[in-house]
C-alpha positions as a Markdown table, in Angstrom:
| # | Residue | x | y | z |
|---|---|---|---|---|
| 1 | Met | 112.1 | 73.1 | 112.7 |
| 2 | Lys | 108.7 | 71.6 | 112.1 |
| 3 | Leu | 106.7 | 72.8 | 109.1 |
| 4 | Glu | 103.6 | 73.5 | 111.2 |
| 5 | Leu | 105.6 | 75.7 | 113.6 |
| 6 | Ile | 107.1 | 77.7 | 110.6 |
| 7 | Arg | 103.6 | 78.1 | 109.1 |
| 8 | Glu | 102.2 | 79.3 | 112.4 |
| 9 | Leu | 104.9 | 81.8 | 113.2 |
| 10 | Leu | 104.8 | 83.2 | 109.6 |
| 11 | Gln | 101.0 | 83.5 | 109.8 |
| 12 | His | 101.1 | 85.3 | 113.1 |
| 13 | Gln | 103.7 | 87.8 | 111.9 |
| 14 | Tyr | 101.9 | 88.4 | 108.6 |
| 15 | Glu | 98.7 | 89.0 | 110.6 |
| 16 | Ala | 100.5 | 91.4 | 113.0 |
| 17 | Ala | 102.0 | 93.4 | 110.1 |
| 18 | Leu | 98.6 | 93.5 | 108.3 |
| 19 | Ala | 96.8 | 94.5 | 111.5 |
| 20 | Thr | 99.2 | 97.4 | 111.8 |
| 21 | Leu | 98.4 | 98.4 | 108.2 |
| 22 | Ala | 94.7 | 98.1 | 108.9 |
| 23 | His | 95.0 | 100.4 | 111.9 |
| 24 | Cys | 96.8 | 102.9 | 109.7 |
| 25 | Leu | 93.9 | 102.8 | 107.2 |
| 26 | Lys | 91.3 | 103.3 | 109.9 |
| 27 | Ala | 93.2 | 106.0 | 111.7 |
| 28 | Cys | 94.0 | 108.1 | 108.6 |
| 29 | Pro | 92.0 | 111.3 | 108.6 |
| 30 | Asp | 90.3 | 112.4 | 105.4 |
| 31 | Ala | 92.7 | 115.3 | 105.1 |
| 32 | Ser | 95.7 | 112.9 | 105.0 |
| 33 | Trp | 94.2 | 110.2 | 102.7 |
| 34 | Asp | 95.6 | 111.7 | 99.5 |
| 35 | Ala | 98.4 | 113.7 | 101.1 |
| 36 | Pro | 101.9 | 112.5 | 100.2 |
| 37 | Val | 103.8 | 110.0 | 102.3 |
| 38 | Ala | 107.3 | 110.8 | 101.1 |
| 39 | Lys | 106.6 | 110.8 | 97.3 |
| 40 | Tyr | 103.2 | 109.1 | 96.9 |
| 41 | Pro | 99.7 | 109.7 | 98.4 |
| 42 | Phe | 98.8 | 107.8 | 101.5 |
| 43 | Ser | 96.2 | 105.7 | 99.7 |
| 44 | Gln | 98.7 | 104.8 | 97.0 |
| 45 | Ser | 101.4 | 103.8 | 99.5 |
| 46 | Ala | 98.9 | 101.6 | 101.3 |
| 47 | Phe | 97.9 | 100.0 | 98.0 |
| 48 | His | 101.5 | 99.4 | 97.0 |
| 49 | Thr | 102.0 | 97.6 | 100.4 |
| 50 | Leu | 99.0 | 95.3 | 99.8 |
| 51 | Phe | 99.8 | 94.8 | 96.1 |
| 52 | Phe | 103.2 | 93.4 | 96.9 |
| 53 | Ala | 102.0 | 91.4 | 99.9 |
| 54 | Asp | 99.5 | 89.8 | 97.5 |
| 55 | Tyr | 102.2 | 89.4 | 94.8 |
| 56 | Tyr | 104.7 | 87.6 | 97.0 |
| 57 | Leu | 102.1 | 85.3 | 98.5 |
| 58 | Glu | 101.7 | 83.8 | 95.0 |
| 59 | Pro | 103.7 | 80.6 | 94.3 |
| 60 | Glu | 105.3 | 82.4 | 91.4 |
| 61 | Ala | 105.2 | 85.8 | 89.6 |
| 62 | Asp | 103.4 | 84.5 | 86.5 |
| 63 | Ser | 100.3 | 83.3 | 88.4 |
| 64 | Phe | 99.7 | 86.7 | 90.0 |
| 65 | Pro | 97.4 | 88.4 | 87.4 |
| 66 | Ser | 95.3 | 85.2 | 86.9 |
| 67 | Gln | 93.7 | 85.4 | 90.3 |
| 68 | Ala | 89.9 | 85.5 | 90.4 |
| 69 | Phe | 90.0 | 88.5 | 92.8 |
| 70 | His | 92.0 | 90.5 | 90.2 |
| 71 | His | 89.5 | 89.6 | 87.5 |
| 72 | Glu | 86.6 | 90.6 | 89.7 |
| 73 | His | 88.2 | 94.0 | 90.6 |
| 74 | Pro | 89.9 | 95.3 | 87.4 |
| 75 | Ser | 89.7 | 98.9 | 88.5 |
| 76 | Leu | 92.1 | 98.1 | 91.3 |
| 77 | Phe | 94.8 | 96.6 | 89.1 |
| 78 | Gly | 94.4 | 98.2 | 85.7 |
| 79 | Asp | 97.5 | 97.5 | 83.7 |
| 80 | Tyr | 99.5 | 96.4 | 86.8 |
| 81 | Glu | 101.5 | 99.7 | 86.8 |
| 82 | Gln | 103.0 | 98.6 | 90.1 |
| 83 | Leu | 105.0 | 95.9 | 88.3 |
| 84 | Arg | 106.3 | 98.3 | 85.6 |
| 85 | Asp | 109.0 | 100.9 | 85.9 |
| 86 | Val | 106.6 | 103.8 | 85.7 |
| 87 | Glu | 105.3 | 106.3 | 88.2 |
| 88 | Pro | 102.1 | 105.0 | 89.7 |
| 89 | Thr | 99.1 | 107.3 | 89.1 |
| 90 | Ser | 96.1 | 105.6 | 90.6 |
| 91 | Val | 94.6 | 106.5 | 94.0 |
| 92 | Tyr | 92.2 | 104.4 | 96.0 |
| 93 | Thr | 89.2 | 104.7 | 98.2 |
| 94 | Arg | 89.1 | 103.5 | 101.8 |
| 95 | Glu | 86.5 | 100.9 | 100.7 |
| 96 | Gln | 88.8 | 99.5 | 98.0 |
| 97 | Leu | 91.7 | 99.2 | 100.3 |
| 98 | Ala | 89.6 | 97.6 | 103.1 |
| 99 | Met | 88.4 | 95.0 | 100.6 |
| 100 | Tyr | 91.9 | 94.4 | 99.3 |
| 101 | Leu | 93.2 | 94.1 | 102.9 |
| 102 | Arg | 90.6 | 91.4 | 103.7 |
| 103 | Phe | 91.6 | 89.5 | 100.6 |
| 104 | Val | 95.3 | 89.6 | 101.4 |
| 105 | Thr | 94.7 | 88.7 | 105.0 |
| 106 | Glu | 92.7 | 85.6 | 104.0 |
| 107 | Lys | 95.3 | 84.7 | 101.3 |
| 108 | Val | 98.0 | 84.5 | 103.9 |
| 109 | Ala | 96.5 | 81.3 | 105.4 |
| 110 | Arg | 95.9 | 79.7 | 102.0 |
| 111 | Ser | 99.4 | 80.5 | 100.8 |
| 112 | Leu | 101.0 | 79.2 | 104.0 |
| 113 | Asp | 98.9 | 76.0 | 104.0 |
| 114 | Ala | 100.2 | 75.2 | 100.5 |
| 115 | Glu | 103.8 | 75.4 | 101.6 |
| 116 | Thr | 105.8 | 72.3 | 102.1 |
| 117 | Asp | 109.3 | 71.7 | 103.4 |
| 118 | Glu | 110.4 | 71.4 | 99.8 |
| 119 | Ser | 108.7 | 74.6 | 98.6 |
| 120 | Leu | 110.0 | 76.7 | 101.5 |
| 121 | Ala | 113.6 | 75.5 | 100.7 |
| 122 | Ala | 113.2 | 76.0 | 97.0 |
| 123 | Pro | 114.3 | 79.3 | 95.2 |
| 124 | Ala | 111.7 | 82.0 | 95.1 |
| 125 | Lys | 110.2 | 82.3 | 91.6 |
| 126 | Phe | 110.2 | 86.1 | 91.4 |
| 127 | Pro | 112.5 | 88.5 | 89.5 |
| 128 | Arg | 115.4 | 89.9 | 91.5 |
| 129 | Lys | 114.7 | 87.7 | 94.6 |
| 130 | Ala | 117.7 | 85.4 | 94.9 |
| 131 | Phe | 116.6 | 83.6 | 98.0 |
| 132 | Thr | 114.4 | 80.8 | 99.2 |
| 133 | Arg | 110.6 | 80.8 | 99.4 |
| 134 | Ala | 110.9 | 80.8 | 103.2 |
| 135 | Glu | 113.0 | 83.9 | 103.1 |
| 136 | Leu | 110.6 | 85.5 | 100.7 |
| 137 | His | 107.9 | 85.2 | 103.3 |
| 138 | Val | 110.1 | 87.0 | 105.8 |
| 139 | Tyr | 111.0 | 89.6 | 103.2 |
| 140 | Asn | 107.3 | 90.1 | 102.5 |
| 141 | Ile | 106.4 | 90.6 | 106.2 |
| 142 | Arg | 109.3 | 93.1 | 106.5 |
| 143 | His | 108.0 | 95.0 | 103.4 |
| 144 | Val | 104.5 | 95.3 | 104.9 |
| 145 | Gln | 106.0 | 96.5 | 108.2 |
| 146 | His | 108.4 | 99.0 | 106.4 |
| 147 | His | 105.5 | 100.7 | 104.7 |
| 148 | Ala | 103.2 | 100.6 | 107.7 |
| 149 | Ala | 105.9 | 102.4 | 109.6 |
| 150 | Gln | 106.0 | 105.1 | 107.0 |
| 151 | Leu | 102.3 | 105.5 | 107.2 |
| 152 | Ile | 102.5 | 105.6 | 111.0 |
| 153 | Leu | 105.0 | 108.4 | 110.9 |
| 154 | Lys | 102.7 | 110.3 | 108.6 |
| 155 | Leu | 99.8 | 109.8 | 111.0 |
| 156 | Arg | 101.8 | 110.8 | 114.0 |
| 157 | Val | 103.0 | 114.0 | 112.3 |
| 158 | Asp | 99.7 | 115.0 | 110.7 |
| 159 | Ala | 97.1 | 113.8 | 113.2 |
| 160 | Gln | 99.1 | 113.0 | 116.4 |
| 161 | Ala | 97.7 | 109.4 | 116.0 |
| 162 | Ser | 99.0 | 106.7 | 118.2 |
| 163 | Ile | 99.2 | 103.3 | 116.5 |
| 164 | Pro | 99.6 | 100.3 | 118.8 |
| 165 | Trp | 102.2 | 97.6 | 118.6 |
| 166 | Tyr | 100.8 | 94.4 | 117.2 |
| 167 | Arg | 103.2 | 91.7 | 118.4 |
| 168 | Ser | 101.7 | 88.5 | 117.0 |
| 169 | Gly | 98.5 | 87.6 | 115.1 |
| 170 | Trp | 95.5 | 89.8 | 114.2 |
| 171 | Glu | 94.3 | 91.8 | 117.2 |
| 172 | Asp | 90.8 | 93.2 | 116.8 |
| 173 | Arg | 90.9 | 94.8 | 120.2 |
| 174 | Phe | 92.8 | 97.8 | 118.8 |
| 175 | Leu | 90.8 | 98.0 | 115.6 |
| 176 | Gly | 87.5 | 98.8 | 117.3 |
């Protein structure tokens, strides 16, 4: 399969998954923003989703905290509790998550543009991820969609919200 085709299909599926998450953030009523989704508040679940999308878009785990965006927004990342075996305690505003979503969405293209046939076939450089970099991208998309589905369920139960299906790419038509 051609590298450009792989990059394109991965970008389209990242964008569709992130558009689903964006719709959840927009559709969440104030009363549900800090209400639990399973164990954690809605805003924290959304942050977790973006945090790990950002993390796995890096070439390797060690480069993650050195990003300029992280240095410019220390209140978002604190001590990187998401990477430690501790219960997360931070909650986030809509504005913080919208900003982080924009950053991650833009990062997708940069990350995929940097991939080569060799890098995609190489082992992923992340703890406990014993597969290729190509599979890490698929794993990352599935992780975003997994948590977006949890948020969708919360919105359907609490607010009878209907979240559309984003099949491929970013679709502004649903986001208003």
